[in-house]
C-alpha angles and dihedrals in degrees: 000000000000091000090056092052096054098062088047095051092044091052093047089052091050092047089053093046093049090045090049092048093048093051098041091048090055093044091052092044093053092047129213117322095015120122095033105150128177105224139165098257095067092048090051091048091053089047088053092050090048092054094247093116134226096334141131128200112225127164091354095304130100110238128190104252116238097198137128099286102201095059091045094048091048090047090050090054090049092051089056090065119092114253092015089155131140096305093052093047091047091050089048089053090045092052092048092047091052093047090055090050097049091039090057091051090049092047091049089052090053093051098040107024089216119116093204093057092043091053092048091051091049092046090055092050090044093055101032104132095218092056094042093052095049090044090059095040109094122221095213133181118252112262121249120264107286094013123121127249140097121316119253115264115267 
């Protein structure tokens, strides 16, 4: 039993390291402040923290938001912490992205009972360009009036 666990743990560690390298590489390539995007989840998280609930204001009306609730609730908890700026949100996305890659490898091991296939599945998730891009893209609050930052998307 112990011999079977060692290749799996080695594969999971390799998946996590490759995922970390891919995300860190893109993060460093983009530079500080790049990738800041003003999107709906942060506004919903701020509404949760303000006690208004899971709503989003669009076209002058408040709508019940139909978004992924776990991510937004975790983001709302993170936004309650002091100094939860860009770096904190980037590390949060990094942790979620690595969890997806390692979870994919773990799920593949449960399906195939083969550490090599599990590692391959995790590696594919770890270097998937779509996942890496969105893990390095920061869902950030809109800057206050007169503050710097990137403009909201059109």
